[in-house]
C-alpha positions as CSV (number, residue, x, y, z in Angstrom):
1,X,0.0,0.0,0.0
2,X,1.3,3.4,-0.9
3,X,-0.8,5.7,1.3
4,X,1.9,7.9,2.7
5,X,-0.5,10.3,4.5
6,X,-4.2,10.7,5.4
7,X,-5.3,14.1,6.5
8,X,-8.5,15.8,7.6
9,X,-8.4,19.4,6.5
10,X,-11.5,21.5,5.8
11,X,-9.5,23.6,3.4
12,X,-8.4,20.5,1.4
13,X,-5.5,21.7,-0.8
14,X,-4.0,24.9,0.4
15,X,-0.6,26.2,1.4
16,X,0.2,23.7,4.1
17,X,-0.9,20.6,2.1
18,X,0.3,21.9,-1.3
19,X,3.7,23.1,-0.2
20,X,4.7,21.7,3.2
21,X,3.2,18.2,3.3
22,X,3.6,17.3,-0.4
23,X,7.2,18.4,-0.4
24,X,8.2,16.9,3.0
25,X,6.5,13.5,2.2
26,X,7.5,13.5,-1.5
27,X,3.8,13.0,-2.5
28,X,3.2,12.2,-6.2
29,X,-0.7,12.1,-6.0
30,X,-3.2,13.9,-3.8
31,X,-6.6,12.2,-3.5
32,X,-9.5,14.4,-2.3
33,X,-12.3,12.2,-1.1
34,X,-15.6,14.0,-1.1
35,X,-18.9,12.8,-2.5
36,X,-20.2,16.4,-3.0
37,X,-17.1,17.9,-4.7
38,X,-17.1,15.2,-7.3
39,X,-20.1,16.8,-8.9
40,X,-18.9,20.4,-8.7
41,X,-16.8,21.5,-11.7
42,X,-16.0,24.8,-10.0
43,X,-14.6,23.2,-6.9
44,X,-12.6,20.6,-8.9
45,X,-11.1,23.3,-11.0
46,X,-10.0,25.2,-7.8
47,X,-8.4,22.1,-6.5
48,X,-6.6,21.5,-9.7
49,X,-5.2,25.0,-9.6
50,X,-4.1,24.6,-6.0
51,X,-2.3,21.3,-6.7
52,X,1.5,21.7,-7.0
53,X,3.1,21.2,-10.4
54,X,4.2,17.6,-10.9
55,X,1.6,16.2,-8.4
56,X,-1.4,14.4,-9.8
57,X,-4.9,15.0,-8.4
58,X,-7.8,12.6,-8.0
59,X,-11.2,13.9,-6.7
60,X,-13.3,10.8,-5.9
61,X,-16.3,9.6,-4.0
62,X,-15.6,7.4,-0.9
63,X,-16.8,4.4,-2.9
64,X,-14.6,5.1,-6.0
65,X,-11.6,6.0,-3.8
66,X,-11.9,2.7,-1.9
67,X,-12.3,0.7,-5.1
68,X,-9.3,2.3,-6.8
69,X,-7.1,1.9,-3.7
70,X,-8.1,-1.8,-3.1
71,X,-7.5,-2.5,-6.9
72,X,-3.9,-1.3,-6.5
73,X,-4.4,1.6,-8.9
74,X,-1.9,3.8,-6.9
75,X,0.6,1.2,-5.8
76,X,3.4,2.8,-7.7
77,X,2.7,6.3,-6.3
78,X,3.1,8.2,-3.1
79,X,-0.5,8.9,-2.2
80,X,-1.8,11.6,0.2
81,X,-5.6,11.3,1.0
82,X,-7.3,14.6,2.1
83,X,-10.9,15.0,3.2
84,X,-12.8,17.7,5.0
85,X,-14.4,15.5,7.7
86,X,-13.7,12.2,9.4
87,X,-16.8,10.4,8.0
88,X,-14.9,10.1,4.6
89,X,-12.1,8.1,6.3
90,X,-14.6,6.1,8.3
91,X,-16.2,5.2,5.0
92,X,-12.9,4.1,3.4
93,X,-12.1,1.9,6.4
94,X,-15.6,0.3,6.3
95,X,-15.0,-0.5,2.7
96,X,-11.8,-2.3,3.5
97,X,-9.1,0.3,3.0
98,X,-6.3,0.0,5.6
99,X,-5.2,3.3,7.1
100,X,-2.4,3.2,9.7
101,X,-2.8,6.8,10.7
102,X,-5.1,9.8,10.1
103,X,-3.8,13.3,10.8
104,X,-6.5,15.7,12.1
105,X,-5.2,19.0,10.8
106,X,-8.0,21.6,10.5
107,X,-11.8,21.5,11.0
108,X,-13.3,24.9,11.0
109,X,-15.4,26.4,13.7
110,X,-19.2,26.9,13.2
111,X,-22.0,27.8,15.6
112,X,-22.6,24.0,16.1
113,X,-19.0,22.9,16.9
114,X,-17.0,22.5,20.0
115,X,-13.3,23.4,20.0
116,X,-10.9,20.5,20.5
117,X,-7.9,22.7,19.7
118,X,-7.5,26.2,18.2
119,X,-7.8,24.7,14.7
120,X,-10.0,21.6,15.2
121,X,-13.7,21.9,15.9
122,X,-16.1,19.0,16.1
123,X,-19.8,18.2,16.2
124,X,-21.2,15.0,17.9
125,X,-21.2,13.1,14.6
126,X,-17.5,13.8,14.2
127,X,-16.8,12.3,17.6
128,X,-18.7,9.2,16.7
129,X,-16.7,9.0,13.4
130,X,-13.4,9.4,15.2
131,X,-14.4,6.6,17.6
132,X,-15.2,4.3,14.7
133,X,-11.9,5.2,13.0
134,X,-10.0,4.4,16.2
135,X,-12.0,1.1,16.5
136,X,-10.5,0.0,13.2
137,X,-7.0,0.3,14.8
138,X,-6.2,3.5,13.0
139,X,-4.0,5.9,15.0
140,X,-5.4,9.4,15.2
141,X,-3.0,12.3,15.6
142,X,-3.2,16.1,15.5
143,X,-0.3,17.8,13.6
144,X,-0.8,21.1,11.7
145,X,2.5,21.2,9.8
146,X,5.3,18.7,9.3
147,X,7.6,20.6,11.7
148,X,5.2,20.2,14.6
149,X,5.3,17.2,16.9
150,X,2.3,14.9,16.4
151,X,0.0,14.8,19.4
152,X,-2.3,11.9,20.2
153,X,-5.8,13.0,19.2
154,X,-7.8,10.8,21.5
155,X,-6.9,12.6,24.7
156,X,-7.6,16.0,23.0
157,X,-11.0,14.7,21.9
158,X,-11.8,13.4,25.4
159,X,-11.8,17.0,26.7
160,X,-14.9,17.9,24.7
161,X,-16.9,14.7,25.2
């Protein structure tokens, strides 16, 4: 399996992902997993423009992403999966994709969310999704940029339960 990184980031592809993470991890393909963006030409175009030169981009539904990964379609590449919310990763795991670790990077604040950290905000469904991800044996960490030390996400999440 060539999944080098899996990251939750509400901004998807932006400076940190496009420049810091892809460079540090030598990523050759970014896969955005989002059932809604797949049908939005405008959002897909914006993602293509934000993707660094020389890095391939896939924008796929959870189902198609899982099928492609399980079929070995990316085995020769260094793949980074990015999604806005944890339910996308829960879906991949439930479809048989193996993820050793998911990095919780940025989840924006809304009127309905509770702050886990300054940059990570969750609703109750997110907490359930994180619990399901952890139940699959996937390690959850919080790490904004590669230079930061990764922090175990479970104890941070416990503070808002």
